[in-house]
N, C-alpha and C positions, 0 to 999 in steps of 0.2 A: 504494500499495499503507499510505504512509502515516495519507489520508483513512482511512481502513479498518480498521487498527488497532483506534479509539479505539472505533469503532462495536459491534466488535465483539468487544469486553474491556463494553461498558457491556452487550449485549441479553446473556453469559456471567450476568455479573453479576444483574443480575435476576433470570434464569429459577432461577437459586439461591437466592433468595430466594420465591422465590413459596412453592413445598414450604412451608421451612421455615413462615412466615405461614397458612398452612393449617391446620401442621398443629397452631399454638401458639394461634390458634382451637380445632379440637377437642378441644384441656382444656381449654378454659374452659367447653365447653359441658356442659353437667344437667340430667338431669329433673325432678322432685316434679310430687304430686299433690298436688290442696291441697284441698279438702274441705268446703264451704260446704253449711249446714244453713238453715233457713230461715222463718217463720210458714206459714198459709194466706197466698194474697199478693190481697188489691181493689185495684182502682187510684186514685190518688191523681186522674187526675183524665183524665172521657174527653170527647173533645174532635170530632163531629163524628156521621153514619151510611156506616155502608156502610162502599161502595171510601173510601178518604183515611183512617178513621179510628182517632184514633188512643189509645191509652190510655197513665198512664205511669204511674211509680215509683215508691213513696221502703219501702225497707223494710229493714230491722234483720236483721245477720245473723249469726250466728257460727259459723267459721272453724277446721276440725280443731278443735270441740268446745269456742271457749274464744268465750262473746263479750264485746263489750267495742262502747259508744255509737260509738269510731268504726270500731263496720266493717256500711258496707251497699250498701247495691243499688240504681242509678237507671236509668232507663234505657223506654224508648220499644216497643210493636207498636202496631206500622202494619200499615191491613188494600190486602191491594193487590188479593187481591181472590181473588169469594164464587162461583164454579163451580169447587173443585175436585170430586174424588170423592167421592162418600157428600153432597153438601150443607157440605162443610169449605169456612173459609176459608183464603190461605194469607197473615201477616203476617212482616212483615222486623224480628227484634226487634235492636234500639238497644241493649246494658245495657254498666253499667261495675258497678262490682264492689270501691269504693273497701276495701280491706287492711289494721289498720292507721293508717292516714297514708291525708291523697290524694296525696302524692308517689305512697304505692303501690294501683297501681291492674291490674286486668287487664277489653277488653275486648269483647264478645263479638257477632258478628253474626249473621246465617244468615235465616232462613223458614223457614214448622212452618206443619202444618194445625192448623186450626183450628175449636174449633166456635163457629157463629156463635150463637148467643149466647154462646159464655161469655166469659168477660175472659182467660179465658188457659187451658190445656192440657186437657184432661178429665181430671180425676179415675185416675190406673195407667197417664195415658200419658207415655211418654219422646224427648224427642228429642237430636239433638244437632247445639251447633255452632261452625262455625270460631270459639277467640284468632283476632281480633282484631290486638293485641297488649299490651304492656304497659308501666308505668312507675315508678318507682326499682327495688326489688330482685325487681319482675318485665321490665324493662326488653328488649325486645325476643320478648320472650312470644309463644310459638309454640303449637298443638296443636288442643286440641274438650274442651270440657265433656261434659257428657251432664246432664243435666237429669230431674229424675223428682219428675213434681206427684202428691205422700202424699195429696190428697186434705181431710180439716182438720190430718191428723196435719202440711203444711207443703208440704217440697218439698225436698230438696237436689239438685244440684251441684258433681260430678265436671272435677275439670279435669285434664287429661292436658299439662301443661305443659315445651315442652322451649327452655329458656333462655343464654342467652348469658354 
């Protein structure tokens, strides 16, 4: 019994701290909606043709209606296959949104259908992409973003984030 008592006390103490830690973490979780707008997109570089084509972008943007020099989107779209329904291509995105400081970033990924001749989604098209993470004031970000191509009027990205 002499050896069992310290083990039982340690186990009991551990069980008491688990709910307290979980409840405390839940108190810090918050949700946030971030709306981003930028002009129509043209790739800054295109490398390759067909499967494996990489389109690179650098785009200044406005966040929640406020433009600033230190807010921009950088990223790549990579063509994965060109045998999708309706002749579309499947492209993977790696998009980093820098919001006010290089410390404050949100990263999106995922795949979407693209017209084979287009650099971006067809005008009027929307896609939903997963948030892969964030840094700075977006540390621990998770959620998704809905991106809409408004054609000549530019793009909107609406992020629905859960932050720890």
